[in-house]
N, C-alpha and C positions, 0 to 999 in steps of 0.2 A: 398272599392271603389264602390262596387255594391250598397251600401246604399246611397252613395253620388250621384250616377247616379239616383237612385230612387227619392231622394229629388229634384234633378235638374228637373227630369221629371214631378214631381208634380208642381213645380213652373211654368214651361212652360205650362203644361196642364191647369193651372188656368189663363193663359193669361198674365203672367208677365215675364219680362226679368231679374228682380232683386227683392229682398225683403229687407225690412228694417233691419231684423235680423233673425238669426236662433237660436232657443232655444232648449236645450236638457237636460234631467235629466238621471243620472246613465249611462246605456249603450247608451242612446240617447245623452249624453254629448260627447261621442267619435264620434258619427255620426255628431253632430253639429260642433265639432272641425275640423273634416276632411273636412266638407263642406266649412268652412271658410278658411282652409289652401289651398285647391285645387282650389276653385272658389271664391276668394274674390270679383270678379266683380259682382257676383250674390248675395252672402250672405254678406251684407255690414257691419253687426255687428254680434257679437256672444256672447251669454250668456249660460253658462253651469252650471249645478247644481250637487253637491254631488260627482262627480268624476273628480278630476283635470286632465288636459291634459298636459303631460310632453313633447310632441313633437313626431315627427316620429321616428321609430326605427333607430338606428345608424348603419352605415356601418363601419366595423373595419378599422381604419386608421393606416397606416404604419405597417401593419401586417407582412410584410416581412423584416422590418427593424431590424438590428442586435441589436439596442439599446432597443428594446421592446420585452418582452417575454409574450406571451399570456398564461394565466393559465386557466385550466378548471373551469367552474362555479361549486361551491359547491352544492351538492344535498340537497337543503333545505327541501325536503320532507322526506328524510331519517333522517335528523337532528330532524325534528319535531316528527317523529315516535319514536325517541330514548329519548325524553324528559321524565322526571320523571312522568309527566302526558302526555302520548302520544297524539299527535294532528295531524291534517291534514288540508290543505287549502281548503276552500269551493269551489273555482273555479275548482280545480282539482277533487274534489268530484263530482261537477256538470257535469264533463266531463265523468264520468263513465257510464257504461251501466245500472247500477242499479238505478241511481238517479231518473229517471222518475217514475219507479214503486214504489220506496220508498215513494214518495210524493203523487202520484196519487192514490195508494191503501193503504195509511197509516191507522193504526188502528183507529185514531180519526176522520177520514174523511177529505175531502178536505176543507170544510168550517172551521172547527176547526183548521186545520193546517194553513190556511191562516190568521186566526185571531191571532194566536200565533206568526206567522212570522211577520206580520205587527206591532204587539205590541212590540215584542222583539227589533226591530230596530228603534223604535220611541222614542221620548222624554218621553213618558209615562213610559218606563222602566227606572227607576231612576239610574240604574247602568251604563247607557251610559254616560260616562264622558271621552271623547276622549282626547288624547294628542299626541304630536309628538313622533315617535319611532326612536331609534338611527340608525336603518338600517335593511336591509333584512337579518335578522338572526333569527334562530328558537326561541331563548329565547325572543327576542323582539316581534316577531309576536304573540307569545303565550300570550302576555299581552292583546290582543284584545278579545272581547266576542266570545262565541262559535258559533255564526252565521257566523263568518268569519273564525276563526281558531277552527275547530270542534274537539271534542274528537274523537280519532282514530276509535273507535269501534261503534260510533253512526252515524245514518243517519240524514238528516236534519229534518225530521218529529219528530224523538225522541228528537233531540236537542231543538227545539222550544217548544215542548210539556211541557217541564219542566218550561217554563215561560208563560204558558197560563194565560191570565188575568182572574180576577174574574168576575162573572156576574155583579157586581156593576161597575167594570171598563169598561166592554163592554157597559153597558147601558149609561155610561157617556161619551163615546167616540164620540165626535161631528164631528171629521174630517174623520171618517169612520164608518158610521152607519151599522147596521146589514142588512138593505135593500140594501145599496150600496155594501157591501161585498158579498151579495148573488149573485149579478150579476157576480162578478169574480168567485165565487165558482161554480156556475152552468156551466159557460163556461169552466173552467178548468176541471170540472168533465166530461164534454163532450169530450174535446180534449186531456187531459193530458198536460204535460209540455215539451215534447220532442222538440217542435219547438224552444222554447226559449233556451233550454239547448244546442242545436246545436251550438249556437254562442260561448258558453264556450268551446266546443270541438275544434272549429276552432281556438280560441285564444290560448288555452293552448298547442296545438300541436306545434305551431310556424311554421306550414307548409305553412301558407298563408301570413306570414309577409314579404316575399321577395319582393312582388310587391310594398309594402309600402316603402321599403328602397330607392326607387328612389327619395323619398322626403327627404332623410336624410339631416339634416342641415337647412331645410326650417322652417320658423317661421310663426305664424299667425299674420298678420299685420293689421287686421281690429280692431276697438275698441272692447274690450272684457271685460266680467264681469263674476265673479264666485260667486255663491250663495250656501250655505249649511246650514243645521241646526247646531247649536252649539253642539248638542248632537249626531251628525252624525260621526261615525268612518270612513265613506267613505272618508273624507278629508285626513286622515292620513294612510289609510290601505296599500298604496304603499309608503313606506318611501321615502321622498325626492321629490315626484311628485308635492306636493303643492308648494314647493319652486321653483322647476324648471319651473313650469308653469308661475310663476310671474317674475322670473329672466331671463328666456330665451325663452320659447316656445311662449309667447304672448308679442309682442313688444308694444302693446297699451292697457295694462291691466289697466282699469280705476277704478276697485274696486273689492275687495274680501269681501263678506259679510257673516258672520256667525250669523244666526238668532236665538235669544233666543226662547225657548219653542218649538223647532223642532228637530227631529232626521233625519233619512234618507229620510222621506217622506215630505220634507220641503214644497213643493208646495201644499200638502194636509193639513199638520198640521198648517201651517201659511200662507194661501193663500193671505190674504190682504197684508202682508208684502212683499211677493214675487211679487205680481202684482205691488205694488208701486215702487219697485226697477226696475222692467222690464220696466214699462212705463216711468219712469224718464230716464232710460238708452236709450231707443229707441227714445225718443223725444229730447234728448240733441243734 
């Protein structure tokens, strides 16, 4: 809700009372979705990319009823650690104290780390062939690439280092040139990654979800659109969310578009296709 307030403040500071649409990618998709849910009078349309929005957290219904027994949630993290190939979830890894230093002071350096990370999650990494998972179960989650479900004993820098693109692949990457990447690497070398990682810590603790439960059952009722790369595992990383978004969370879902030749960085990998969809959506 703090970020919704920030977005609202930006709109008002620019001298507007409403905007044609709010657009967000990845974590920004969650921000855009909450903007549209909380203030549909201001954010008149919503387009989100790569991260489906399944709706507000639910409040337990009929929890005291004799006909319903609440069972404890299975510890998915212990289950993943017990797999034949022990694994861990990247969001909970990003919530650890060591994650920032692991990436900030990694052996290969920040620039090489970011290059491998961007490559690993893009359509350029040909093993990105996402599909629907059967559910929130360790065996199913372990089918995802290691940038989402990591090997238990590896940090993220070591994980992506194994998929570092060749010099030829780097030179041919038109959607993220070395000069462009250098802007990111210089800044992250200066600041580290902790600021962004704090959002994972807030999310995984569950400590701050209570204030959002007041919106339980609410839907996004403005015209909505979802865009992702066809090679983006983000569409399916939370089993069932892609379907819940279309069937319940968004009552005016006008389109879900999976763009060929794009992975997680869809707006960078295929900017023309993304812009065409957004303009058509906003102008409709």
